The first five atom37 places (N, CA, C, CB, O) and aatype in JSON, in Angstrom:
{
  "aatype": [12, 13, 15, 12, 19, 1, 0, 9, 19, 1, 14, 3, 11, 19, 2, 3, 19, 10, 0, 15, 10, 10, 3, 2, 7, 13, 14, 0, 19, 16, 11, 13, 2, 19, 0, 7, 1, 7, 11, 5, 1, 7, 9, 11, 9, 7, 6, 9, 16, 18, 3, 6, 9, 14, 11, 16, 10, 10, 12, 4, 19, 19, 14, 0, 15, 3, 19, 6, 13, 19, 9, 11, 16, 9, 12, 0, 0, 0, 1, 16, 7, 3, 11, 7, 0, 13, 7, 3, 7, 11, 9, 13, 19, 15, 14, 19, 3, 15, 19, 18, 16, 19, 15, 15, 7, 9, 11, 6, 19, 11, 14, 7, 19, 9, 6, 6, 19, 11],
  "atom_mask": [
    [1, 1, 1, 1, 1],
    [1, 1, 1, 1, 1],
    [1, 1, 1, 1, 1],
    [1, 1, 1, 1, 1],
    [1, 1, 1, 1, 1],
    [1, 1, 1, 1, 1],
    [1, 1, 1, 1, 1],
    [1, 1, 1, 1, 1],
    [1, 1, 1, 1, 1],
    [1, 1, 1, 1, 1],
    [1, 1, 1, 1, 1],
    [1, 1, 1, 1, 1],
    [1, 1, 1, 1, 1],
    [1, 1, 1, 1, 1],
    [1, 1, 1, 1, 1],
    [1, 1, 1, 1, 1],
    [1, 1, 1, 1, 1],
    [1, 1, 1, 1, 1],
    [1, 1, 1, 1, 1],
    [1, 1, 1, 1, 1],
    [1, 1, 1, 1, 1],
    [1, 1, 1, 1, 1],
    [1, 1, 1, 1, 1],
    [1, 1, 1, 1, 1],
    [1, 1, 1, 0, 1],
    [1, 1, 1, 1, 1],
    [1, 1, 1, 1, 1],
    [1, 1, 1, 1, 1],
    [1, 1, 1, 1, 1],
    [1, 1, 1, 1, 1],
    [1, 1, 1, 1, 1],
    [1, 1, 1, 1, 1],
    [1, 1, 1, 1, 1],
    [1, 1, 1, 1, 1],
    [1, 1, 1, 1, 1],
    [1, 1, 1, 0, 1],
    [1, 1, 1, 1, 1],
    [1, 1, 1, 0, 1],
    [1, 1, 1, 1, 1],
    [1, 1, 1, 1, 1],
    [1, 1, 1, 1, 1],
    [1, 1, 1, 0, 1],
    [1, 1, 1, 1, 1],
    [1, 1, 1, 1, 1],
    [1, 1, 1, 1, 1],
    [1, 1, 1, 0, 1],
    [1, 1, 1, 1, 1],
    [1, 1, 1, 1, 1],
    [1, 1, 1, 1, 1],
    [1, 1, 1, 1, 1],
    [1, 1, 1, 1, 1],
    [1, 1, 1, 1, 1],
    [1, 1, 1, 1, 1],
    [1, 1, 1, 1, 1],
    [1, 1, 1, 1, 1],
    [1, 1, 1, 1, 1],
    [1, 1, 1, 1, 1],
    [1, 1, 1, 1, 1],
    [1, 1, 1, 1, 1],
    [1, 1, 1, 1, 1],
    [1, 1, 1, 1, 1],
    [1, 1, 1, 1, 1],
    [1, 1, 1, 1, 1],
    [1, 1, 1, 1, 1],
    [1, 1, 1, 1, 1],
    [1, 1, 1, 1, 1],
    [1, 1, 1, 1, 1],
    [1, 1, 1, 1, 1],
    [1, 1, 1, 1, 1],
    [1, 1, 1, 1, 1],
    [1, 1, 1, 1, 1],
    [1, 1, 1, 1, 1],
    [1, 1, 1, 1, 1],
    [1, 1, 1, 1, 1],
    [1, 1, 1, 1, 1],
    [1, 1, 1, 1, 1],
    [1, 1, 1, 1, 1],
    [1, 1, 1, 1, 1],
    [1, 1, 1, 1, 1],
    [1, 1, 1, 1, 1],
    [1, 1, 1, 0, 1],
    [1, 1, 1, 1, 1],
    [1, 1, 1, 1, 1],
    [1, 1, 1, 0, 1],
    [1, 1, 1, 1, 1],
    [1, 1, 1, 1, 1],
    [1, 1, 1, 0, 1],
    [1, 1, 1, 1, 1],
    [1, 1, 1, 0, 1],
    [1, 1, 1, 1, 1],
    [1, 1, 1, 1, 1],
    [1, 1, 1, 1, 1],
    [1, 1, 1, 1, 1],
    [1, 1, 1, 1, 1],
    [1, 1, 1, 1, 1],
    [1, 1, 1, 1, 1],
    [1, 1, 1, 1, 1],
    [1, 1, 1, 1, 1],
    [1, 1, 1, 1, 1],
    [1, 1, 1, 1, 1],
    [1, 1, 1, 1, 1],
    [1, 1, 1, 1, 1],
    [1, 1, 1, 1, 1],
    [1, 1, 1, 1, 1],
    [1, 1, 1, 0, 1],
    [1, 1, 1, 1, 1],
    [1, 1, 1, 1, 1],
    [1, 1, 1, 1, 1],
    [1, 1, 1, 1, 1],
    [1, 1, 1, 1, 1],
    [1, 1, 1, 1, 1],
    [1, 1, 1, 0, 1],
    [1, 1, 1, 1, 1],
    [1, 1, 1, 1, 1],
    [1, 1, 1, 1, 1],
    [1, 1, 1, 1, 1],
    [1, 1, 1, 1, 1],
    [1, 1, 1, 1, 1]
  ],
  "atom_positions": [
    [[-17.77, 3.39, -5.34], [-17.17, 2.35, -4.52], [-15.7, 2.68, -4.3], [-17.33, 0.96, -5.17], [-15.06, 3.32, -5.13]],
    [[-15.2, 2.23, -3.17], [-13.81, 2.43, -2.83], [-13.08, 1.1, -2.83], [-13.68, 3.12, -1.45], [-13.7, 0.03, -2.77]],
    [[-11.76, 1.18, -2.9], [-10.91, 0.0, -2.76], [-9.79, 0.32, -1.8], [-10.36, -0.47, -4.13], [-9.3, 1.45, -1.77]],
    [[-9.39, -0.68, -1.03], [-8.22, -0.52, -0.17], [-7.04, -1.17, -0.89], [-8.44, -1.16, 1.25], [-7.09, -2.34, -1.29]],
    [[-5.99, -0.4, -1.04], [-4.76, -0.9, -1.65], [-3.75, -1.08, -0.52], [-4.22, 0.09, -2.78], [-3.42, -0.13, 0.19]],
    [[-3.26, -2.31, -0.38], [-2.22, -2.61, 0.61], [-0.97, -3.0, -0.16], [-2.67, -3.76, 1.61], [-0.99, -3.92, -0.98]],
    [[0.11, -2.29, 0.11], [1.37, -2.57, -0.58], [2.43, -2.91, 0.46], [1.82, -1.36, -1.45], [2.66, -2.15, 1.4]],
    [[3.07, -4.05, 0.28], [4.2, -4.44, 1.12], [5.44, -4.17, 0.29], [4.11, -5.95, 1.59], [5.64, -4.76, -0.77]],
    [[6.29, -3.26, 0.79], [7.46, -2.83, 0.02], [8.72, -2.87, 0.87], [7.23, -1.42, -0.54], [8.67, -2.96, 2.1]],
    [[9.85, -2.79, 0.2], [11.13, -2.71, 0.89], [11.19, -1.4, 1.68], [12.32, -2.8, -0.12], [10.74, -0.36, 1.19]],
    [[11.73, -1.44, 2.91], [11.82, -0.21, 3.7], [12.59, 0.92, 3.0], [12.48, -0.52, 5.03], [12.27, 2.09, 3.19]],
    [[13.58, 0.57, 2.21], [14.37, 1.61, 1.53], [13.61, 2.25, 0.36], [15.67, 1.03, 1.02], [14.08, 3.24, -0.19]],
    [[12.47, 1.71, -0.01], [11.67, 2.26, -1.11], [10.44, 3.05, -0.61], [11.22, 1.14, -2.02], [9.73, 3.65, -1.41]],
    [[10.2, 3.04, 0.7], [9.0, 3.66, 1.25], [8.92, 5.14, 0.92], [8.96, 3.47, 2.76], [7.87, 5.61, 0.46]],
    [[9.99, 5.89, 1.13], [9.94, 7.33, 0.86], [9.67, 7.62, -0.61], [11.25, 7.99, 1.28], [8.97, 8.58, -0.94]],
    [[10.23, 6.8, -1.5], [9.96, 6.97, -2.93], [8.49, 6.73, -3.25], [10.84, 6.0, -3.76], [7.88, 7.48, -4.02]],
    [[7.91, 5.68, -2.64], [6.51, 5.36, -2.89], [5.61, 6.46, -2.33], [6.14, 4.0, -2.26], [4.69, 6.91, -3.01]],
    [[5.87, 6.9, -1.1], [5.05, 7.94, -0.49], [5.12, 9.24, -1.29], [5.49, 8.19, 0.95], [4.1, 9.89, -1.51]],
    [[6.31, 9.61, -1.73], [6.47, 10.84, -2.53], [5.73, 10.73, -3.85], [7.96, 11.13, -2.78], [5.1, 11.69, -4.29]],
    [[5.8, 9.57, -4.48], [5.13, 9.37, -5.76], [3.6, 9.42, -5.6], [5.55, 8.04, -6.37], [2.91, 10.02, -6.43]],
    [[3.1, 8.8, -4.54], [1.66, 8.86, -4.29], [1.21, 10.3, -4.03], [1.28, 7.96, -3.08], [0.2, 10.75, -4.57]],
    [[1.97, 11.02, -3.21], [1.65, 12.42, -2.91], [1.66, 13.27, -4.19], [2.64, 12.99, -1.89], [0.74, 14.04, -4.44]],
    [[2.71, 13.11, -4.98], [2.83, 13.87, -6.22], [1.69, 13.6, -7.2], [4.15, 13.56, -6.89], [1.36, 14.44, -8.04]],
    [[1.1, 12.4, -7.09], [0.02, 12.02, -8.02], [-1.37, 12.17, -7.4], [0.23, 10.59, -8.47], [-2.35, 11.64, -7.94]],
    [[-1.46, 12.89, -6.26], [-2.76, 13.22, -5.7], [-3.33, 12.25, -4.69], [0.0, 0.0, 0.0], [-4.52, 12.28, -4.41]],
    [[-2.47, 11.39, -4.12], [-2.94, 10.42, -3.12], [-2.1, 10.57, -1.84], [-2.85, 8.97, -3.68], [-1.22, 9.76, -1.58]],
    [[-2.39, 11.61, -1.04], [-1.58, 11.88, 0.14], [-1.92, 11.02, 1.35], [-1.72, 13.32, 0.51], [-1.08, 10.87, 2.25]],
    [[-3.11, 10.44, 1.41], [-3.57, 9.72, 2.59], [-3.07, 8.28, 2.57], [-5.1, 9.74, 2.67], [-3.55, 7.45, 1.79]],
    [[-2.1, 7.98, 3.43], [-1.51, 6.64, 3.5], [-1.25, 6.29, 4.95], [-0.2, 6.57, 2.67], [-0.81, 7.15, 5.73]],
    [[-1.51, 5.06, 5.33], [-1.15, 4.55, 6.65], [0.03, 3.63, 6.48], [-2.35, 3.81, 7.33], [0.07, 2.83, 5.54]],
    [[1.02, 3.74, 7.39], [2.27, 3.0, 7.25], [2.53, 2.16, 8.49], [3.46, 3.97, 7.01], [2.38, 2.64, 9.62]],
    [[2.91, 0.9, 8.29], [3.27, -0.02, 9.35], [4.62, -0.66, 9.04], [2.18, -1.1, 9.54], [4.88, -1.0, 7.89]],
    [[5.46, -0.81, 10.03], [6.66, -1.62, 9.87], [6.26, -3.06, 10.17], [7.84, -1.13, 10.81], [5.69, -3.34, 11.23]],
    [[6.57, -3.97, 9.27], [6.19, -5.37, 9.41], [7.4, -6.24, 9.1], [5.0, -5.72, 8.48], [8.43, -5.75, 8.63]],
    [[7.28, -7.52, 9.35], [8.33, -8.48, 8.99], [7.65, -9.72, 8.46], [9.25, -8.83, 10.22], [6.57, -10.1, 8.92]],
    [[8.28, -10.35, 7.49], [7.7, -11.56, 6.92], [8.6, -12.13, 5.86], [0.0, 0.0, 0.0], [9.76, -11.74, 5.72]],
    [[8.06, -13.06, 5.1], [8.82, -13.66, 4.02], [7.88, -13.99, 2.89], [9.57, -14.92, 4.5], [6.68, -14.16, 3.08]],
    [[8.45, -14.07, 1.71], [7.67, -14.42, 0.53], [8.02, -15.81, 0.07], [0.0, 0.0, 0.0], [8.4, -16.67, 0.87]],
    [[7.89, -16.03, -1.22], [8.17, -17.34, -1.8], [9.6, -17.8, -1.57], [7.89, -17.32, -3.27], [9.88, -19.0, -1.49]],
    [[10.51, -16.83, -1.45], [11.92, -17.19, -1.29], [12.23, -17.74, 0.11], [12.79, -15.99, -1.57], [13.34, -18.19, 0.37]],
    [[11.24, -17.69, 1.01], [11.37, -18.25, 2.36], [12.49, -17.61, 3.16], [11.59, -19.74, 2.29], [13.24, -18.31, 3.84]],
    [[12.61, -16.34, 3.08], [13.65, -15.64, 3.83], [14.91, -15.51, 3.01], [0.0, 0.0, 0.0], [14.9, -15.65, 1.79]],
    [[15.98, -15.24, 3.7], [17.26, -15.02, 3.01], [18.35, -15.74, 3.79], [17.58, -13.5, 2.86], [18.36, -15.7, 5.02]],
    [[19.27, -16.38, 3.09], [20.36, -17.09, 3.75], [21.67, -16.37, 3.44], [20.43, -18.58, 3.29], [22.05, -16.17, 2.29]],
    [[22.35, -15.99, 4.52], [23.66, -15.35, 4.4], [24.64, -16.2, 5.2], [23.64, -13.84, 4.92], [24.59, -16.24, 6.43]],
    [[25.52, -16.87, 4.48], [26.43, -17.81, 5.14], [25.63, -18.95, 5.75], [0.0, 0.0, 0.0], [24.84, -19.59, 5.06]],
    [[25.84, -19.21, 7.01], [25.12, -20.28, 7.7], [23.83, -19.81, 8.35], [26.01, -20.9, 8.75], [23.08, -20.61, 8.89]],
    [[23.58, -18.51, 8.31], [22.41, -17.95, 8.99], [21.28, -17.72, 8.0], [22.78, -16.64, 9.7], [21.47, -17.11, 6.94]],
    [[20.08, -18.21, 8.36], [18.88, -17.96, 7.57], [18.03, -16.94, 8.3], [18.09, -19.27, 7.31], [17.66, -17.14, 9.46]],
    [[17.71, -15.85, 7.62], [16.84, -14.83, 8.17], [15.44, -15.12, 7.66], [17.32, -13.38, 7.77], [15.11, -14.89, 6.49]],
    [[14.62, -15.63, 8.57], [13.29, -16.1, 8.23], [12.3, -14.96, 8.04], [12.78, -17.03, 9.31], [11.37, -15.06, 7.24]],
    [[12.51, -13.87, 8.76], [11.61, -12.74, 8.67], [12.38, -11.52, 8.2], [10.94, -12.47, 10.03], [13.32, -11.06, 8.85]],
    [[11.98, -11.01, 7.06], [12.65, -9.88, 6.43], [11.85, -8.61, 6.75], [12.78, -10.1, 4.88], [10.63, -8.61, 6.63]],
    [[12.53, -7.53, 7.17], [11.79, -6.29, 7.43], [11.19, -5.73, 6.14], [12.72, -5.24, 8.06], [11.85, -5.66, 5.1]],
    [[9.93, -5.34, 6.23], [9.21, -4.72, 5.12], [8.36, -3.6, 5.71], [8.32, -5.76, 4.34], [8.28, -3.43, 6.92]],
    [[7.73, -2.84, 4.83], [6.79, -1.81, 5.26], [5.47, -2.03, 4.54], [7.35, -0.38, 4.99], [5.44, -2.26, 3.33]],
    [[4.39, -1.96, 5.3], [3.04, -2.1, 4.75], [2.43, -0.71, 4.63], [2.16, -3.04, 5.64], [2.32, 0.01, 5.62]],
    [[2.04, -0.36, 3.42], [1.36, 0.91, 3.16], [-0.08, 0.62, 2.79], [2.08, 1.71, 2.03], [-0.35, -0.26, 1.97]],
    [[-1.01, 1.34, 3.39], [-2.43, 1.14, 3.11], [-3.05, 2.46, 2.71], [-3.17, 0.54, 4.34], [-2.81, 3.49, 3.34]],
    [[-3.86, 2.43, 1.66], [-4.61, 3.62, 1.27], [-5.95, 3.19, 0.69], [-3.82, 4.48, 0.26], [-6.06, 2.16, 0.03]],
    [[-6.96, 4.01, 0.94], [-8.29, 3.77, 0.4], [-8.5, 4.81, -0.69], [-9.4, 3.86, 1.51], [-8.36, 6.01, -0.47]],
    [[-8.85, 4.32, -1.88], [-9.0, 5.19, -3.04], [-10.28, 4.84, -3.78], [-7.77, 5.08, -3.98], [-10.79, 3.73, -3.63]],
    [[-10.8, 5.76, -4.57], [-11.94, 5.4, -5.42], [-11.56, 4.24, -6.33], [-12.41, 6.63, -6.25], [-10.44, 4.17, -6.84]],
    [[-12.49, 3.33, -6.53], [-12.22, 2.14, -7.36], [-11.71, 2.52, -8.74], [-13.48, 1.29, -7.49], [-10.93, 1.78, -9.34]],
    [[-12.16, 3.65, -9.24], [-11.73, 4.08, -10.58], [-10.24, 4.46, -10.63], [-12.57, 5.27, -11.03], [-9.67, 4.53, -11.72]],
    [[-9.62, 4.69, -9.48], [-8.21, 5.09, -9.43], [-7.26, 3.94, -9.08], [-8.04, 6.19, -8.42], [-6.05, 4.13, -9.05]],
    [[-7.8, 2.76, -8.83], [-6.99, 1.65, -8.35], [-5.83, 1.32, -9.3], [-7.86, 0.41, -8.16], [-4.69, 1.2, -8.85]],
    [[-6.1, 1.17, -10.57], [-5.03, 0.79, -11.51], [-3.93, 1.84, -11.55], [-5.61, 0.6, -12.92], [-2.75, 1.5, -11.62]],
    [[-4.31, 3.12, -11.5], [-3.32, 4.2, -11.5], [-2.47, 4.14, -10.24], [-4.01, 5.57, -11.62], [-1.25, 4.3, -10.3]],
    [[-3.11, 3.92, -9.08], [-2.38, 3.83, -7.81], [-1.43, 2.64, -7.83], [-3.36, 3.73, -6.62], [-0.29, 2.74, -7.38]],
    [[-1.88, 1.51, -8.34], [-1.03, 0.32, -8.43], [0.19, 0.61, -9.3], [-1.82, -0.88, -9.0], [1.32, 0.3, -8.92]],
    [[-0.02, 1.2, -10.46], [1.11, 1.53, -11.35], [2.06, 2.51, -10.69], [0.6, 2.1, -12.67], [3.28, 2.41, -10.86]],
    [[1.53, 3.47, -9.95], [2.35, 4.45, -9.25], [3.22, 3.76, -8.2], [1.47, 5.52, -8.58], [4.42, 4.03, -8.11]],
    [[2.62, 2.87, -7.42], [3.37, 2.15, -6.38], [4.42, 1.25, -7.02], [2.42, 1.3, -5.49], [5.58, 1.24, -6.59]],
    [[4.03, 0.51, -8.04], [4.97, -0.42, -8.68], [6.18, 0.31, -9.26], [4.27, -1.21, -9.78], [7.31, -0.15, -9.13]],
    [[5.94, 1.44, -9.9], [7.04, 2.19, -10.49], [8.02, 2.69, -9.43], [6.51, 3.36, -11.31], [9.23, 2.7, -9.66]],
    [[7.5, 3.11, -8.28], [8.36, 3.66, -7.23], [9.01, 2.57, -6.38], [7.55, 4.58, -6.35], [10.09, 2.78, -5.83]],
    [[8.35, 1.41, -6.26], [8.85, 0.35, -5.36], [9.78, -0.64, -6.04], [7.69, -0.39, -4.77], [10.52, -1.35, -5.37]],
    [[9.75, -0.7, -7.36], [10.53, -1.69, -8.1], [12.02, -1.37, -8.03], [10.07, -1.74, -9.57], [12.43, -0.22, -8.14]],
    [[12.82, -2.41, -7.84], [14.27, -2.29, -7.83], [14.79, -2.39, -9.26], [14.92, -3.39, -6.93], [14.6, -3.41, -9.92]],
    [[15.43, -1.33, -9.73], [15.96, -1.34, -11.1], [14.84, -1.37, -12.12], [0.0, 0.0, 0.0], [13.68, -1.15, -11.79]],
    [[15.2, -1.64, -13.37], [14.22, -1.65, -14.45], [13.34, -2.89, -14.45], [14.93, -1.54, -15.78], [12.16, -2.82, -14.81]],
    [[13.9, -4.02, -14.05], [13.18, -5.29, -14.13], [12.63, -5.75, -12.8], [14.07, -6.35, -14.7], [11.82, -6.68, -12.76]],
    [[13.05, -5.13, -11.7], [12.61, -5.57, -10.39], [13.45, -6.73, -9.89], [0.0, 0.0, 0.0], [14.28, -7.27, -10.62]],
    [[13.2, -7.12, -8.64], [13.96, -8.21, -8.01], [13.07, -8.91, -6.99], [15.26, -7.67, -7.34], [12.08, -8.35, -6.52]],
    [[13.45, -10.14, -6.64], [12.74, -10.85, -5.58], [12.76, -9.99, -4.34], [13.38, -12.24, -5.3], [13.77, -9.36, -4.03]],
    [[11.64, -9.95, -3.63], [11.57, -9.18, -2.4], [11.12, -7.74, -2.59], [0.0, 0.0, 0.0], [11.05, -6.99, -1.61]],
    [[10.79, -7.34, -3.83], [10.32, -5.98, -4.04], [8.94, -5.74, -3.41], [10.26, -5.67, -5.53], [8.59, -4.6, -3.11]],
    [[8.18, -6.79, -3.2], [6.91, -6.64, -2.5], [5.71, -7.19, -3.22], [0.0, 0.0, 0.0], [5.82, -7.82, -4.27]],
    [[4.56, -6.94, -2.63], [3.27, -7.38, -3.15], [2.26, -6.26, -2.96], [2.78, -8.68, -2.46], [2.41, -5.42, -2.07]],
    [[1.23, -6.26, -3.79], [0.13, -5.31, -3.66], [-1.17, -6.11, -3.62], [0.12, -4.27, -4.84], [-1.41, -6.99, -4.45]],
    [[-2.0, -5.8, -2.64], [-3.29, -6.46, -2.47], [-4.39, -5.4, -2.57], [-3.36, -7.22, -1.11], [-4.23, -4.3, -2.06]],
    [[-5.49, -5.74, -3.24], [-6.6, -4.82, -3.41], [-7.87, -5.49, -2.88], [-6.76, -4.4, -4.89], [-8.17, -6.64, -3.21]],
    [[-8.63, -4.74, -2.06], [-9.87, -5.24, -1.49], [-10.96, -4.18, -1.64], [-9.69, -5.63, 0.01], [-10.67, -2.99, -1.61]],
    [[-12.21, -4.61, -1.81], [-13.3, -3.64, -1.86], [-13.56, -3.04, -0.48], [-14.58, -4.3, -2.41], [-13.38, -3.7, 0.54]],
    [[-13.99, -1.79, -0.45], [-14.39, -1.09, 0.77], [-15.83, -0.61, 0.55], [-13.42, 0.12, 1.12], [-16.1, 0.15, -0.38]],
    [[-16.73, -1.05, 1.41], [-18.14, -0.7, 1.23], [-18.44, 0.75, 1.54], [-18.99, -1.58, 2.11], [-19.19, 1.41, 0.81]],
    [[-17.86, 1.26, 2.61], [-18.1, 2.65, 2.99], [-16.96, 3.14, 3.86], [-19.45, 2.8, 3.72], [-16.17, 2.36, 4.39]],
    [[-16.9, 4.46, 4.0], [-15.84, 5.1, 4.77], [-16.5, 6.06, 5.75], [-14.82, 5.85, 3.83], [-17.34, 6.87, 5.35]],
    [[-16.12, 5.99, 7.02], [-16.65, 6.87, 8.04], [-15.55, 7.8, 8.51], [-17.24, 6.06, 9.22], [-14.43, 7.37, 8.75]],
    [[-15.88, 9.09, 8.65], [-14.95, 10.05, 9.23], [-15.4, 10.29, 10.67], [-14.9, 11.39, 8.41], [-16.5, 10.8, 10.9]],
    [[-14.57, 9.92, 11.62], [-14.93, 9.96, 13.03], [-15.25, 11.38, 13.47], [-13.8, 9.38, 13.89], [-16.26, 11.6, 14.15]],
    [[-14.43, 12.35, 13.11], [-14.61, 13.71, 13.62], [-15.89, 14.38, 13.14], [-13.44, 14.56, 13.21], [-16.52, 15.11, 13.9]],
    [[-16.29, 14.13, 11.91], [-17.47, 14.81, 11.35], [-18.73, 13.96, 11.37], [-17.19, 15.23, 9.95], [-19.83, 14.48, 11.22]],
    [[-18.58, 12.67, 11.55], [-19.74, 11.78, 11.5], [-20.25, 11.54, 10.1], [0.0, 0.0, 0.0], [-21.39, 11.12, 9.91]],
    [[-19.41, 11.81, 9.11], [-19.82, 11.62, 7.72], [-19.5, 10.2, 7.26], [-19.13, 12.66, 6.8], [-18.42, 9.67, 7.52]],
    [[-20.47, 9.61, 6.57], [-20.3, 8.3, 5.94], [-20.27, 8.53, 4.44], [-21.45, 7.29, 6.35], [-21.19, 9.12, 3.88]],
    [[-19.22, 8.07, 3.8], [-19.1, 8.21, 2.35], [-19.25, 6.82, 1.75], [-17.73, 8.87, 1.94], [-18.4, 5.95, 1.95]],
    [[-20.33, 6.61, 1.01], [-20.61, 5.28, 0.44], [-20.03, 5.12, -0.95], [-22.11, 5.05, 0.4], [-19.72, 4.01, -1.38]],
    [[-19.87, 6.23, -1.65], [-19.21, 6.28, -2.95], [-18.48, 7.61, -2.99], [-20.24, 6.12, -4.16], [-18.85, 8.53, -2.26]],
    [[-17.48, 7.74, -3.8], [-16.82, 9.04, -3.89], [-17.83, 10.15, -4.18], [-15.73, 9.02, -4.97], [-18.52, 10.12, -5.2]],
    [[-17.9, 11.12, -3.28], [-18.8, 12.25, -3.47], [-20.21, 12.05, -2.93], [0.0, 0.0, 0.0], [-20.97, 13.01, -2.9]],
    [[-20.58, 10.84, -2.52], [-21.91, 10.57, -1.97], [-21.78, 10.38, -0.47], [-22.56, 9.31, -2.65], [-21.23, 9.38, -0.01]],
    [[-22.29, 11.35, 0.3], [-22.11, 11.28, 1.75], [-23.45, 11.23, 2.47], [-21.31, 12.47, 2.23], [-24.48, 11.66, 1.96]],
    [[-23.4, 10.69, 3.68], [-24.54, 10.66, 4.6], [-24.01, 11.09, 5.95], [-25.22, 9.22, 4.66], [-22.87, 10.76, 6.31]],
    [[-24.82, 11.81, 6.72], [-24.39, 12.18, 8.06], [-24.84, 11.09, 9.03], [-24.95, 13.57, 8.47], [-26.0, 10.69, 9.02]],
    [[-23.92, 10.63, 9.86], [-24.22, 9.6, 10.84], [-24.18, 10.25, 12.22], [-23.2, 8.41, 10.75], [-23.24, 10.97, 12.54]],
    [[-25.19, 10.0, 13.01], [-25.21, 10.62, 14.36], [-25.01, 9.59, 15.43], [-26.52, 11.35, 14.61], [-25.0, 9.93, 16.61]]
  ]
}
């Protein structure tokens, strides 16, 4: 079985997270620039409240057995300082039933178990 790991991180931490994932054997990542807010409801600087904070969404599909390692890898690279800070991000994990490769027509239902789809 596979899992999709979605990590919302600070834009200034993206390169650190991507490098750490690559170094640990997880090179396949999709990246989106997004904006949003967490529990802190944005940020207030003087009289101006910034309701939507720029973040980056990273998505990767990994074998379920690797999820905890990938989460720890992302957290270590995305955390601000030793203790972290508000706005460092969130990680969401969802099950993935199967993976299709468009170019080859291969369906992978579990890591290493493939079927050809025509």
